[in-house]
C-alpha positions in Angstrom: 210.8 146.6 -13.3 209.0 143.6 -16.1 210.5 140.1 -17.0 210.7 138.0 -20.2 208.8 135.8 -17.8 205.5 138.6 -17.4 205.3 138.1 -21.2 203.1 137.8 -24.3 203.6 137.3 -27.7 202.0 138.9 -30.2 199.3 135.8 -30.5 198.3 135.2 -27.0 198.1 138.4 -26.8 195.5 138.8 -30.0 193.5 135.7 -28.2 193.0 137.6 -25.3 191.9 140.5 -26.9 189.3 138.0 -28.1 188.3 136.4 -25.6 187.2 140.0 -23.7 185.6 141.6 -26.8 183.9 137.9 -27.9 183.7 136.1 -24.6 183.6 138.7 -21.8 181.8 141.2 -23.8 184.0 144.3 -23.7 183.9 146.3 -26.5 186.9 146.1 -29.1 185.9 150.6 -28.5 186.1 151.0 -24.6 189.6 149.0 -24.7 191.1 151.3 -27.4 189.5 153.8 -25.4 190.7 152.6 -21.5 194.3 152.3 -23.4 194.4 155.7 -24.9 193.5 158.0 -22.2 196.5 155.9 -19.6 198.9 156.6 -22.4 197.6 160.9 -22.2 198.2 160.6 -18.8 201.4 158.9 -18.8 202.5 161.8 -21.4 200.6 164.8 -18.8 203.1 164.2 -15.7 206.1 164.4 -18.7 205.2 167.9 -18.6 205.1 170.9 -15.5 202.7 173.0 -17.5 200.7 171.7 -19.7 199.2 174.8 -22.0 202.8 175.5 -22.9 204.5 171.4 -24.2 203.6 170.5 -28.2 202.7 167.2 -29.2 202.3 165.9 -32.4 201.4 162.6 -32.9 201.3 160.0 -35.4 199.1 158.0 -36.3 198.2 154.3 -38.9 194.2 153.4 -39.8 194.2 150.8 -37.7 194.2 150.0 -34.3 196.9 151.6 -33.2 195.9 154.7 -34.2 192.7 155.0 -33.2 194.5 154.7 -29.6 196.6 157.4 -31.0 193.1 159.7 -31.5 191.9 159.2 -28.1 195.3 160.4 -27.0 195.0 163.4 -29.1 190.7 164.5 -27.7 192.3 163.3 -23.9 195.7 165.6 -24.6 193.7 168.6 -26.1 190.9 168.9 -23.3 194.2 169.6 -20.7 194.9 172.4 -23.4 197.8 170.7 -24.6 198.8 172.0 -28.1 198.5 168.7 -30.7 199.3 168.1 -33.8 197.7 165.4 -35.7 198.9 162.9 -38.8 197.7 159.8 -40.5 199.7 157.6 -41.9 197.0 157.3 -44.2 193.7 158.8 -46.2 191.3 160.4 -44.0 189.1 158.6 -45.6 190.8 154.9 -45.4 191.1 156.0 -41.5 187.1 156.3 -41.3 186.3 152.9 -42.7 187.9 151.5 -39.9 186.0 149.9 -36.8 186.8 151.5 -33.6 189.6 154.1 -34.9 187.3 155.0 -37.3 185.0 156.2 -35.4 187.2 157.9 -33.0 188.5 159.5 -35.6 185.1 161.0 -36.7 185.1 162.5 -33.0 188.5 164.7 -33.6 186.6 165.9 -36.4 183.6 166.9 -35.0 186.1 168.8 -32.2 187.4 169.9 -35.5 190.7 169.4 -34.7 192.3 169.4 -37.6 194.3 166.0 -39.7 196.9 165.9 -42.2 197.5 163.1 -44.2 200.9 162.2 -44.5 201.2 160.4 -48.0 204.7 161.4 -49.5 208.1 162.3 -48.6 206.9 166.1 -48.8 204.8 165.4 -46.4 207.1 164.2 -43.8 209.2 167.0 -44.7 206.3 169.7 -44.3 205.7 167.4 -40.3 209.6 168.3 -40.1 208.4 172.2 -38.4 206.2 170.2 -36.0 208.5 167.4 -35.2 211.9 170.0 -34.6 209.6 171.9 -32.0 207.3 169.7 -29.9 207.9 168.5 -26.1 206.1 165.0 -27.1 206.6 163.1 -30.5 203.4 160.2 -29.7 204.4 157.3 -31.9 200.9 155.3 -32.9 202.0 154.0 -36.8 202.0 150.3 -36.5 200.8 148.1 -33.9 202.1 144.2 -33.4 200.4 143.3 -35.8 202.8 144.1 -38.7 205.2 142.0 -40.7 206.8 143.1 -43.6 209.0 146.1 -43.5 208.6 149.8 -43.2 208.0 150.9 -46.2 207.9 154.8 -47.0 207.4 157.3 -46.4 206.9 155.7 -43.1 210.7 154.5 -43.5 211.7 157.7 -43.5 209.3 159.2 -41.2 210.6 157.2 -38.3 214.8 157.8 -39.5 213.2 161.3 -38.8 211.7 160.3 -35.5 214.3 159.1 -34.3 217.2 161.8 -35.4 215.5 164.3 -33.8 216.3 164.5 -29.5 212.0 165.3 -28.3 210.8 162.4 -26.2 208.7 160.5 -28.7 206.3 158.0 -26.1 205.6 154.7 -28.3 201.7 153.2 -28.3 202.5 150.1 -27.4 204.9 149.0 -28.9 207.8 151.2 -31.1 206.3 150.9 -34.9 208.1 148.9 -37.4 210.0 146.3 -34.0 208.4 143.2 -34.0 207.0 141.7 -32.1 208.1 137.9 -30.7 211.7 138.5 -31.8 213.0 142.0 -31.5 214.3 142.5 -34.2 214.1 145.8 -36.5 211.9 144.7 -39.5 214.2 147.5 -41.5 213.6 150.6 -39.5 212.0 151.0 -35.8 210.9 153.7 -33.2 213.6 154.8 -30.5 210.9 155.7 -27.4 211.8 157.4 -25.4 208.9 155.8 -23.1 206.9 152.3 -24.7 203.3 152.2 -22.8 202.4 149.0 -23.2 199.4 147.0 -22.9 198.0 144.1 -20.5 201.8 142.1 -21.1 204.8 142.4 -21.7 205.9 141.8 -25.4 209.2 138.9 -25.7 210.7 140.8 -28.1 211.1 144.3 -26.0 212.9 141.6 -24.1 215.7 141.1 -26.8 218.4 143.3 -27.7 217.3 145.0 -30.1 213.9 145.2 -28.1 215.7 146.7 -25.4 217.2 150.0 -27.9 213.8 150.5 -28.8 211.7 150.7 -26.2 213.2 152.9 -23.6 211.6 153.7 -20.8 208.7 150.1 -19.5 204.7 151.3 -18.5 202.2 148.4 -18.4 199.4 149.5 -17.9 195.7 147.8 -17.8 193.1 148.3 -20.0 190.5 146.5 -18.1 190.6 143.4 -18.8 189.4 140.3 -16.6 193.1 139.0 -15.8 192.3 135.6 -15.9 192.3 136.5 -18.9 195.8 136.9 -18.8 197.0 134.9 -15.7 196.2 131.7 -18.1 199.0 132.3 -20.5 201.8 133.5 -17.6 
């Protein structure tokens, strides 16, 4: 059981990430790989027969989406049937540093990534949503500030309306990291796999409703970095 005393704010998490990369020399792509692999392992625990599971992944173009691309690769390698959607253009995501590199790996593996740019695209994803065993929410991370806009607003509402369990990557998309409020709309996750430490917003009234089962996973950030904030 995690407590609010262990929780960190958005700026504290960002500072830990910065120090891990700049002061300790841990490449960001290694942190992303560790994060995505760990989430994939938690998802695999939900299946008795991975090859019979259908996982639909919704990925943004930033680092949260990059984690999603890593998750997709690891699930694919375990024979899980995957469908991958990107909430930006492929061109924009490919130019986004570590996330772009992991998207390129999926392309090199000939894994289809479908762009989701309009309400029509959201409707086109409905079939995959309904047949899913698990839905992965890797759309927005802790940095989201403004309200969720269309077509992602409708997508999140459709995700919440299904009876399919949603696993959120680091934080439920649409949840304000520090205040635990919904930025217009937020994913109601069955499970949230977060990195380094719980986020303060998870323990606020709205955050509890969105987070579901909380798992904190180690992505190899030096422990003294977190001890300085707790």
